[in-house]
C-alpha positions as CSV (number, residue, x, y, z in Angstrom):
1,M,-10.1,0.1,24.0
2,G,-7.7,-0.9,26.7
3,A,-10.2,-3.3,28.3
4,L,-11.0,-5.0,25.0
5,D,-7.3,-5.4,24.2
6,S,-6.5,-7.0,27.5
7,L,-9.6,-9.3,27.2
8,S,-8.5,-10.4,23.7
9,D,-5.0,-11.0,25.0
10,Y,-6.4,-13.1,27.9
11,I,-8.5,-15.2,25.6
12,S,-5.8,-15.7,23.0
13,D,-3.5,-17.1,25.7
14,F,-6.0,-20.0,26.0
15,V,-6.5,-20.6,22.3
16,T,-4.5,-23.5,21.0
17,V,-3.7,-24.5,17.4
18,H,-3.4,-28.2,16.9
19,G,-2.6,-28.8,20.5
20,K,0.2,-26.2,20.7
21,R,0.1,-22.7,21.9
22,K,0.3,-20.0,19.3
23,K,3.6,-18.2,19.5
24,R,3.0,-14.4,19.5
25,K,5.4,-12.2,17.6
26,V,6.7,-9.0,19.3
27,M,6.6,-5.5,17.7
28,Q,10.1,-4.7,16.6
29,T,12.1,-2.6,14.1
30,V,14.4,-4.2,11.7
31,E,17.1,-2.1,10.1
32,I,18.7,-3.3,6.9
33,K,21.5,-1.9,4.6
34,V,20.5,-2.2,0.9
35,K,22.3,-0.8,-2.1
36,M,19.8,1.1,-4.1
37,D,20.6,3.2,-7.2
38,C,17.4,4.6,-8.5
39,D,13.7,5.2,-7.7
40,G,12.8,1.9,-9.2
41,C,15.1,0.0,-6.8
42,E,13.7,2.0,-3.9
43,R,10.1,1.3,-5.0
44,R,10.8,-2.5,-5.6
45,V,12.3,-2.9,-2.1
46,K,9.5,-0.9,-0.4
47,N,6.7,-2.8,-2.2
48,A,8.3,-6.2,-1.4
49,V,8.6,-5.5,2.3
50,S,5.3,-3.7,2.8
51,S,3.5,-6.7,1.3
52,M,4.7,-8.9,4.1
53,K,2.2,-9.9,6.8
54,G,2.6,-8.0,10.1
55,V,4.5,-5.0,8.6
56,K,3.2,-1.7,10.0
57,S,5.6,0.9,8.5
58,V,8.5,0.9,6.0
59,E,11.0,3.7,5.8
60,V,13.5,3.8,2.9
61,N,16.4,6.2,2.6
62,R,18.2,5.7,-0.7
63,K,21.0,8.2,0.1
64,K,22.0,6.2,3.2
65,S,21.2,2.8,1.7
66,Y,18.9,2.2,4.6
67,V,15.6,0.4,5.1
68,S,13.7,0.4,8.4
69,V,10.8,-2.0,8.8
70,S,8.5,-1.8,11.9
71,G,5.9,-4.4,12.8
72,Y,5.2,-7.9,14.0
73,V,7.9,-9.5,11.8
74,E,10.9,-11.7,12.1
75,P,14.2,-10.1,11.1
76,N,15.5,-13.0,9.0
77,K,12.3,-13.1,7.0
78,V,12.5,-9.4,6.2
79,L,16.2,-9.8,5.2
80,N,15.3,-12.7,2.9
81,K,12.4,-10.8,1.4
82,V,14.7,-7.8,0.5
83,K,17.3,-10.2,-0.9
84,S,14.5,-11.8,-3.1
85,T,14.3,-8.4,-5.0
86,G,17.8,-9.1,-6.3
87,K,19.5,-6.5,-4.1
88,R,22.5,-7.2,-1.9
89,A,21.3,-6.7,1.7
90,E,22.6,-7.1,5.3
91,F,21.5,-6.1,8.7
92,W,22.4,-2.4,9.5
93,P,26.0,-2.6,10.8
94,Y,26.3,1.0,12.0
95,V,25.6,2.9,15.2
96,P,25.4,6.7,15.7
97,Y,28.8,8.3,16.1
98,N,28.0,9.9,19.5
99,L,27.2,6.5,21.2
100,V,30.7,5.1,20.6
101,A,33.5,5.9,23.0
102,Y,36.3,5.4,20.5
103,P,34.9,6.1,17.0
104,Y,38.3,6.2,15.3
105,V,39.4,2.7,16.3
106,A,40.5,0.8,13.2
107,Q,37.6,-1.7,13.5
108,A,34.9,1.0,14.0
109,Y,35.8,3.6,11.5
110,D,34.4,3.0,8.0
111,K,34.8,5.3,5.0
112,K,31.6,3.8,3.5
113,A,29.5,4.5,6.5
114,P,26.9,7.3,6.2
115,S,27.8,10.6,7.9
116,G,27.3,10.5,11.6
117,Y,27.7,6.7,11.8
118,V,30.5,4.3,12.6
119,K,30.6,0.5,12.5
120,E,29.5,-1.3,15.6
121,A,32.6,-2.9,17.0
122,V,33.5,-4.3,20.4
123,Q,36.8,-2.4,20.5
124,A,35.0,0.9,20.1
125,L,33.2,0.5,23.4
126,P,35.0,1.1,26.6
127,S,35.6,-1.8,29.0
128,P,33.3,-1.5,32.1
129,N,36.3,-2.3,34.3
130,A,38.8,0.0,32.6
131,V,41.1,1.4,35.3
132,D,42.3,4.4,33.3
133,E,38.7,5.5,32.6
134,K,37.8,5.4,36.3
135,F,40.8,7.6,37.3
136,V,40.2,10.1,34.6
137,T,36.6,10.6,35.6
138,F,37.4,10.4,39.4
139,F,39.2,13.8,39.4
140,S,37.1,15.4,36.7
141,D,35.5,18.8,37.2
142,E,32.4,17.5,35.5
143,N,32.0,14.7,38.0
144,P,29.8,15.9,40.9
145,N,31.2,13.1,43.1
146,A,34.8,14.1,42.5
147,C,37.3,14.7,45.2
148,S,36.4,17.9,47.0
149,I,40.0,18.6,48.2
150,M,41.0,19.7,44.8
């Protein structure tokens, strides 16, 4: 299969449509926050998104108000398709709690966020040139390159 895939990719690079090269979409995952109240809402959103061209998988979690779409799709088209069902939708604004350095910063903490998630905010991430962070880790016992005199 690998040889056939590479051959088809090679040939498709030379195929032109009306004098222009065909733009290839990349495989990606689009995460969307959608307010869903019942099984009917969940089914309506899932059917609308799965009917789109290029969609490989759809994951819906009503408890977290979360929809994940994987495939060769454009994020804005997926968002518009979900909005066409009559539901309020936006791109997923949360990141996992353990990936944020300062999760209780006012801009990052959100009471409405699902458990284990905080809002993605610039202030929640440490500055790469933060002086105080460098000094704290410089003399840490967990740092293998810490000062050996201590």
